[in-house]
C-alpha positions in Angstrom: 17.9 21.8 9.7 16.0 24.5 7.7 14.0 21.7 5.9 13.2 20.0 9.2 12.0 23.3 10.7 9.8 24.0 7.6 8.3 20.5 7.9 7.4 21.1 11.5 6.0 24.5 10.8 3.8 22.9 8.0 2.4 20.6 10.6 1.4 23.5 12.8 -0.3 25.3 10.0 -2.2 22.2 9.0 -3.3 21.4 12.6 -6.8 22.7 12.1 -7.6 20.2 9.4 -6.5 17.2 11.4 -5.0 15.1 8.7 -1.5 15.3 7.2 0.9 13.9 4.6 3.1 10.8 4.8 4.8 11.0 8.2 8.0 9.7 6.7 8.3 13.1 5.0 7.7 15.2 8.1 10.7 14.6 10.4 13.4 13.8 7.9 15.0 15.5 4.9 17.5 13.9 2.5 20.2 15.7 4.4 19.3 14.0 7.7 18.3 10.4 6.8 19.4 8.3 3.9 17.7 5.0 2.9 19.7 1.9 3.4 21.4 0.9 0.1 20.4 -2.4 -1.5 23.0 -5.0 -0.9 23.9 -7.6 -3.5 21.5 -10.4 -3.2 21.2 -13.7 -5.2 17.6 -14.8 -5.2 17.1 -18.1 -3.5 13.5 -18.2 -4.9 12.1 -16.8 -8.1 8.7 -15.2 -7.6 6.7 -15.4 -10.8 4.8 -12.5 -12.2 1.5 -13.8 -13.6 0.4 -10.5 -15.2 0.6 -6.8 -14.7 -1.7 -4.0 -15.8 -1.9 -0.2 -15.6 -5.1 0.6 -13.7 -5.0 4.4 -13.7 -3.4 7.1 -11.7 -2.9 5.1 -8.5 -2.8 7.1 -5.3 -2.3 10.4 -7.2 0.9 11.2 -5.1 -1.1 11.2 -1.9 -1.2 8.8 1.0 -4.5 7.2 0.0 -5.8 3.9 1.2 -6.4 2.3 -2.2 -5.8 -1.5 -2.3 -6.9 -4.2 -4.6 -9.7 -6.3 -3.2 -10.1 -9.8 -4.6 -13.3 -11.8 -4.3 -13.6 -15.1 -6.2 -12.2 -14.7 -9.7 -12.4 -10.9 -9.7 -10.0 -8.1 -8.6 -11.6 -4.8 -7.8 -9.4 -1.7 -7.8 -9.8 2.1 -7.7 -7.5 5.1 -8.4 -7.3 8.6 -6.9 -9.1 10.2 -9.8 -12.2 8.1 -9.4 -11.8 5.2 -11.8 -13.0 1.9 -10.4 -12.4 -1.3 -12.3 -13.1 -5.0 -12.1 -10.4 -7.3 -13.6 -10.2 -11.1 -14.1 -7.9 -12.5 -11.4 -6.6 -15.1 -13.8 -5.0 -12.7 -16.4 -5.9 -9.1 -15.5 -8.3 -8.6 -18.4 -10.8 -5.8 -17.7 -14.4 -6.8 -17.1 -15.7 -3.3 -16.5 -14.6 0.2 -15.7 -16.5 3.3 -14.4 -15.4 6.9 -13.8 -17.1 8.3 -10.7 -16.1 11.9 -11.5 -14.9 12.4 -7.9 -11.5 11.7 -6.2 -11.5 8.3 -4.5 -9.5 8.1 -1.3 -10.4 4.8 0.4 -11.3 1.3 -0.8 -12.6 -0.5 -2.6 -14.4 -2.6 0.0 -16.6 -5.5 -1.1 -19.5 -7.1 0.6 -23.3 -7.4 0.8 -23.4 -7.5 -3.0 -21.6 -4.2 -3.3 -18.3 -2.6 -4.3 -17.9 0.4 -2.0 -15.5 3.3 -2.1 -15.0 6.5 0.0 -14.0 9.8 -1.5 -12.1 13.0 -0.7 -15.3 14.9 -1.1 -16.9 13.1 1.9 -19.0 10.6 -0.1 -19.6 6.9 0.0 -20.4 5.3 -3.3 -21.7 1.7 -3.8 -21.5 -0.1 -7.1 -22.9 -3.3 -8.5 -20.0 -5.8 -8.6 -21.2 -7.5 -11.8 -21.4 -4.4 -14.0 -20.2 -1.4 -12.1 -23.5 0.4 -12.1 -24.0 2.9 -9.3 -26.4 1.6 -6.6 -26.3 4.6 -4.3 -24.2 7.6 -3.2 -24.5 9.3 0.2 -22.7 12.1 1.9 -20.8 11.6 5.2 -19.2 14.1 7.5 -15.6 14.2 6.1 -13.0 12.6 3.8 -12.9 8.8 3.8 -9.3 7.5 4.0 -10.2 4.0 4.9 -11.7 1.1 3.1 -15.5 0.6 3.8 -16.5 -2.8 5.1 -19.8 -4.5 4.7 -21.7 -7.2 6.5 -24.9 -8.0 8.4 -26.8 -5.7 6.1 -24.6 -2.7 7.0 -21.8 -0.8 5.4 -19.3 0.5 8.0 -17.3 3.7 7.1 -14.6 5.4 9.1 -14.1 9.1 8.3 -11.1 11.2 9.2 -13.0 13.3 11.7 -13.3 10.3 14.0 -16.8 9.2 13.1 -18.0 5.7 12.2 -21.1 5.4 10.1 -23.3 2.3 9.8 -25.2 2.7 6.5 -28.0 0.4 5.2 -26.4 -1.7 2.5 -29.6 -1.5 0.4 -29.8 2.3 0.0 -27.0 4.0 2.0 -29.4 5.4 4.6 -27.8 6.0 8.0 -28.6 3.3 10.5 -26.3 4.4 13.3 -23.4 6.8 14.1 -20.5 6.5 16.5 -18.1 9.4 17.0 -15.0 10.3 19.0 -13.0 13.5 19.3 -10.0 13.6 17.1 -6.7 14.8 18.6 -5.2 18.1 17.4 -2.6 16.4 15.3 -3.0 13.0 13.6 -1.4 11.0 10.9 -3.0 11.3 7.4 -4.9 8.1 7.4 -7.7 6.1 9.1 -7.8 2.5 10.2 -10.3 0.5 8.1 -13.1 -1.4 10.0 -12.6 -5.1 10.2 -15.8 -7.1 10.6 -15.9 -10.5 12.4 -18.4 -12.4 14.4 -21.0 -9.6 14.3 -18.5 -7.0 15.5 -16.7 -4.1 13.8 -13.1 -3.6 15.1 -11.6 -0.2 14.4 -8.4 1.6 15.3 -8.8 5.2 16.1 -6.7 8.4 16.2 -5.2 8.7 19.7 -4.3 5.0 20.1 -7.7 3.5 21.0 -9.1 0.3 19.6 -12.9 -0.1 19.7 -15.4 -2.9 19.0 -18.9 -2.1 17.9 -21.9 -4.2 17.1 -22.3 -4.1 13.3 -26.1 -4.2 13.4 -26.8 -1.3 15.8 -23.4 0.5 16.4 -23.5 -0.2 20.2 -20.1 -0.1 21.8 -18.9 -3.6 22.9 -15.6 -2.4 24.4 -12.9 0.1 23.9 -9.3 -0.1 25.0 -6.3 2.2 25.1 -3.7 0.3 23.2 -1.3 3.1 24.0 -1.6 6.3 26.1 -0.3 9.4 24.3 2.6 11.0 26.1 5.1 13.8 25.6 5.4 17.5 26.0 4.3 18.5 22.5 1.4 17.6 20.2 3.9 15.9 17.9 5.2 13.7 20.7 1.7 12.8 21.7 0.6 11.5 18.4 -0.3 7.9 18.9 -2.7 6.8 16.0 -3.8 3.4 14.8 -3.8 3.6 11.0 -3.0 0.0 10.1 -6.1 -2.2 10.0 -6.5 -4.6 12.9 -5.9 -8.4 12.4 -8.7 -10.6 13.8 -7.8 -14.2 14.1 -7.9 -17.1 16.6 -10.0 -15.2 19.2 -7.6 -12.2 19.2 -7.3 -8.8 17.7 -3.8 -7.6 16.9 -3.0 -4.0 16.3 -0.1 -1.6 16.1 0.1 2.1 16.9 2.3 5.0 15.7 4.6 6.1 18.6 3.0 3.4 20.8 2.7 -0.3 21.2 1.8 -3.4 19.2 -0.7 -5.4 21.2 -2.9 -8.5 21.3 -6.5 -7.9 22.6 -9.0 -10.6 23.5 -11.8 -10.4 20.9 -14.6 -11.1 23.3 -13.6 -9.0 26.3 -11.3 -6.4 25.0 -8.7 -7.4 27.7 -5.1 -6.7 26.6 -3.3 -10.0 26.5 0.2 -8.5 25.8 1.8 -5.3 24.6 5.2 -4.5 23.2 6.7 -1.1 22.6 6.9 -0.5 18.9 5.9 2.3 16.4 4.2 1.5 13.1 1.6 3.2 10.8 1.4 0.2 8.5 -0.8 -2.9 8.4 0.8 -6.0 9.8 0.9 -9.5 8.3 0.1 -12.6 10.2 -0.2 -16.4 10.0 -0.4 -19.2 12.5 3.4 -19.0 12.9 3.6 -15.3 13.9 3.0 -11.6 13.5 5.0 -9.6 11.0 5.4 -5.8 11.1 7.5 -3.0 9.5 8.2 -0.3 12.0 8.6 3.4 11.4 12.4 3.0 11.0 12.1 0.4 8.3 13.0 -2.6 10.5 10.9 -5.7 9.8 10.0 -7.8 12.8 8.7 -11.3 13.4 6.8 -11.5 16.6 5.4 -14.5 18.6 1.6 -14.4 18.5 1.2 -15.6 22.1 3.6 -13.3 23.9 4.7 -10.5 21.4 8.3 -11.5 22.0 10.7 -11.0 19.0 11.5 -14.1 17.0 13.7 -12.1 14.7 14.4 -8.6 13.2 15.7 -7.5 9.8 17.3 -4.0 9.7 18.9 -4.0 6.2 15.8 -2.1 4.9 16.0 0.8 7.3 14.5 4.2 6.1 13.3 2.7 2.8 9.7 3.8 3.6 8.3 0.3 3.8 4.8 -0.7 2.9 2.2 -2.9 4.6 3.4 -6.4 5.2 2.0 -9.6 3.6 2.6 -13.3 4.0 2.8 -15.7 1.0 3.3 -19.3 1.8 6.5 -19.4 4.0 7.7 -15.9 3.0 7.1 -12.4 4.4 7.0 -9.7 1.7 7.2 -5.9 2.0 7.4 -3.2 -0.6 9.5 0.0 -0.6 9.7 3.5 -2.0 11.5 2.4 -5.2 9.0 -0.2 -6.2 11.0 -3.2 -4.9 9.5 -6.2 -3.2 11.7 -7.7 -0.4 11.1 -11.4 0.4 12.0 -12.6 3.9 12.1 -16.1 5.4 9.3 -16.1 7.9 11.3 -18.3 10.3 14.4 -16.2 10.7 13.8 -13.0 8.7 16.6 -13.7 6.3 16.3 -11.9 2.9 15.9 -14.6 0.3 14.7 -12.6 -2.8 14.2 -9.2 -4.3 12.0 -8.4 -7.2 10.7 -5.1 -8.7 7.2 -4.3 -9.8 7.9 -0.9 -11.2 9.7 2.4 -10.3 6.8 3.8 -8.3 6.7 3.5 -4.5 4.6 0.7 -2.9 2.9 2.2 0.1 -0.2 0.2 1.0 -1.4 -2.0 -1.8 -0.4 -5.6 -0.9 -3.0 -8.4 -0.7 -2.7 -12.2 -0.7 -5.6 -14.3 -1.8 -5.6 -18.0 -2.8 -1.8 -18.2 -2.9 -1.4 -15.1 -5.2 0.1 -11.7 -4.1 -1.6 -8.7 -5.7 0.6 -5.6 -5.6 -0.6 -2.0 -6.5 2.1 0.5 -6.9 1.4 4.2 -6.1 1.6 5.0 -9.8 -1.2 2.7 -10.7 0.5 -0.5 -11.9 -1.2 -3.7 -10.6 0.7 -7.0 -10.7 -0.2 -10.6 -9.7 2.7 -12.7 -8.4 3.0 -16.2 -7.1 5.8 -18.4 -5.8 7.1 -21.5 -7.5 5.0 -24.6 -6.9 7.7 -26.5 -5.1 7.7 -24.1 -2.1 
């Protein structure tokens, strides 16, 4: 009880700065919640590690939004101490590495001929993707805990104080600015902009999803995915920290202490909502939507209605990562560096592998049939499934 009280008091003290540590650490101590033990499991499939490589300090024991970004035959990756690297996707060999001499907290994003990162020192830095040379560096209003996105000649950046910057991709000059008031208490994190069809779709603190025109920052629509409720500031936290998924004319998003919802991409009309709490990015394919909730239960939802197709609760309280989909399997990481592989049709656990001993918080990306996993300690691995699947 004393540890729980101290955690809550820490939140109150930090309220003025508006961002906080991993929410899984706030409300539970080892005396209150224990992670589910790993049950004996005979792997039905054997995921194959293609290569692995140490790529620096990782997230530097903070909840940073640092994920590998794969474009063509190159993997771009950054660590919390400011090292940015380009690796060959085929074997992990290093093509270039630069030290920015500033703590990186979000990215890298890739687009418009740039590799872009955000920093804890409120800077956005753009690099040349071929050699890593710095193209430009600009200051924004606060820390960047999201991955910048680039398209239509604009770099879109979401800062932790609720602002969205549209920067000229050629020189970093500000083209437009959109801002919203941030609630007193928020999760430590920011939803990354997702660009599609000339729009930028961004989840905000307070549970609102917005759509802006990329070229001029004009608001296309905004919608309250969830309405904060409760007697205390803690109970009213309802942030969107997981990146939206834009596909098939819909935008899919999950909120912490709120709902998961499908929104029509053109109009912003809510197609369906389902009560669920998550601060992670979901996975999706044409078969469904896959999400790890704040309790560590993994769900498979129907894309059209949001109804539950299955749930898997054997991973409760294991501080699960973002969710990815590789072929016909759903994969999620945990706090001990394990990857858990689930059948996407029924949620059954079919395999367990381990990348390393460090937690896997955010860094899962699937590109061209390969899963790229970045552990919080800085180990990057490329994994694929056997050809017969």
